[in-house]
C-alpha positions in Angstrom: 61.5 20.0 -97.3 62.5 23.6 -97.0 59.2 24.4 -95.2 59.9 21.6 -92.7 63.4 22.9 -92.0 62.0 26.4 -91.4 59.4 25.0 -89.0 62.1 23.1 -87.1 64.3 26.2 -86.9 61.3 28.2 -85.6 60.6 25.6 -82.9 64.2 25.5 -81.8 64.3 29.3 -81.7 61.0 29.4 -79.6 62.4 26.9 -77.2 65.5 29.1 -76.7 63.5 32.3 -76.3 61.1 30.9 -73.8 63.6 28.9 -71.7 64.4 32.0 -69.8 61.8 33.9 -67.6 61.6 37.6 -67.1 61.5 39.0 -63.6 60.9 42.6 -62.6 63.1 44.0 -59.8 61.0 44.6 -56.7 62.1 48.0 -55.3 60.5 47.3 -51.9 62.8 44.3 -51.3 65.9 45.4 -53.2 68.8 47.6 -52.1 71.1 49.4 -54.5 73.8 50.5 -52.0 77.3 51.9 -51.9 80.0 52.9 -49.5 83.0 55.2 -49.8 85.9 56.1 -47.6 85.5 59.4 -45.6 88.6 61.2 -44.2 90.5 57.9 -44.7 89.5 56.4 -41.3 85.8 55.6 -41.9 83.2 54.9 -44.5 80.0 56.5 -45.5 77.2 54.3 -46.8 74.3 55.3 -49.0 71.7 53.9 -51.4 69.4 54.9 -54.3 65.7 54.9 -53.5 64.2 55.0 -57.0 65.1 52.5 -59.6 63.6 49.9 -62.0 64.8 47.0 -64.0 64.4 43.4 -65.1 66.3 40.2 -65.0 66.0 37.3 -67.5 66.8 34.1 -65.8 67.1 30.5 -67.0 67.4 28.2 -64.0 69.0 25.4 -66.1 71.5 27.8 -67.7 71.9 31.2 -66.1 74.4 32.1 -68.8 71.4 32.7 -71.1 70.2 35.4 -68.8 70.5 39.2 -68.8 70.0 42.2 -66.6 68.9 45.8 -67.1 68.8 48.5 -64.4 67.9 52.2 -64.4 68.7 54.3 -61.3 67.4 57.8 -60.7 70.4 59.8 -59.4 68.2 62.3 -57.6 67.1 59.5 -55.3 70.6 59.2 -53.7 70.1 58.8 -49.9 72.9 58.8 -47.3 70.4 59.8 -44.5 71.8 63.3 -44.4 69.9 66.0 -46.3 72.8 68.4 -46.6 75.2 65.7 -48.0 72.5 64.4 -50.3 72.0 67.8 -51.8 75.7 68.0 -52.5 75.7 64.6 -54.1 72.9 65.6 -56.5 74.9 68.6 -57.7 78.3 69.2 -59.3 80.9 67.8 -59.1 79.1 64.6 -58.1 76.0 63.2 -59.9 74.7 66.5 -61.4 71.2 65.0 -61.3 69.5 67.8 -63.3 71.8 67.1 -66.3 72.3 63.4 -65.8 69.1 62.0 -64.2 69.9 58.3 -64.7 72.5 55.7 -64.2 72.0 52.6 -66.4 73.5 49.1 -66.5 72.8 46.8 -69.4 74.4 43.3 -69.4 76.1 41.9 -72.5 77.1 38.6 -71.0 76.5 36.3 -68.0 79.4 34.0 -67.3 80.3 31.3 -64.8 83.0 32.1 -62.3 83.8 29.3 -59.8 80.8 28.8 -57.6 79.3 32.1 -58.7 78.5 34.2 -61.7 79.6 37.4 -63.3 77.4 39.9 -65.2 79.4 41.8 -67.8 77.8 44.9 -69.2 77.9 48.6 -69.8 77.5 51.0 -67.0 76.6 54.6 -68.0 76.9 57.4 -65.4 77.3 61.1 -65.9 77.8 60.8 -69.7 80.5 58.1 -69.4 79.9 54.5 -70.5 82.3 51.7 -69.5 82.3 47.9 -69.5 82.3 46.6 -65.9 82.0 43.2 -64.3 79.7 42.4 -61.3 80.3 39.1 -59.5 77.1 37.8 -58.1 75.5 34.7 -56.5 72.0 33.3 -57.2 70.1 32.6 -54.0 67.4 30.7 -55.9 63.6 31.1 -56.4 60.6 30.7 -54.2 56.8 31.1 -54.6 55.4 33.9 -52.4 52.0 33.8 -50.7 50.5 35.7 -53.6 51.6 33.0 -56.0 54.4 35.0 -57.7 57.8 33.5 -58.2 60.6 35.4 -56.5 64.3 35.4 -57.5 67.1 36.4 -55.1 70.5 37.7 -56.3 73.4 39.3 -54.4 76.3 41.0 -56.1 79.1 43.6 -55.5 81.8 45.4 -57.3 84.1 48.4 -57.0 84.3 51.5 -59.1 86.6 54.5 -59.3 84.2 57.5 -59.2 86.6 59.7 -61.1 86.3 57.3 -64.1 82.7 58.6 -64.3 83.4 62.3 -63.9 82.5 62.4 -60.2 85.5 64.6 -59.7 85.2 66.2 -56.2 88.7 66.3 -54.7 89.9 67.8 -51.4 93.0 66.8 -49.5 93.1 66.8 -45.7 95.6 68.9 -43.8 97.2 65.7 -42.5 97.2 64.1 -45.9 94.8 61.7 -47.5 91.5 62.5 -49.3 88.3 63.8 -47.7 86.3 61.5 -50.0 87.9 58.3 -51.4 88.0 57.5 -55.1 87.0 53.8 -54.8 83.3 53.2 -54.3 82.0 49.8 -53.3 78.7 48.8 -54.9 76.4 46.4 -53.1 73.4 44.9 -54.7 70.7 42.9 -52.8 68.1 42.1 -55.4 64.7 40.5 -55.2 62.7 40.2 -58.4 59.3 38.8 -59.2 57.5 36.9 -61.9 53.8 36.2 -61.9 53.1 32.5 -62.2 52.3 31.5 -65.8 54.4 34.4 -67.3 
């Protein structure tokens, strides 16, 4: 009887584990972008060009899923070489000392018509719990037979919470670079059929 109970428990556990599929983030079709106010009146946009990660997704119950992301800070790109060099140094990302930004989810929860990924963001030696609201665009089979998953999300951070401390006040008042940074995620991830 004990052996039967153990077998049933193992089957239930297997069903739970394999209900969700693992997708690898496709860097060619994914944008990890940001925007920040510049001189109060406009915004500068940028992105990271080098990153990797995976998403565990259960179509029947997305709350069973998870997400992990690793971003290389030296890959920051605002389409201006001089500015990008500044961003790689102190007092911004300090890429030599802190080469990676990571996000690891701890919970996926429903929020109205969308979802929220709750997790730990680590940047420049600081780890904080954040929430990223996101929508699931669904899945589709591509011409190579892989399954593709589309997700879009956004959130806002205060850069100074993560020791990105650059500060300069304009002569007329206001900051040269804003504190609040909008994060925009356009994610496409792939899973080979049968995996």
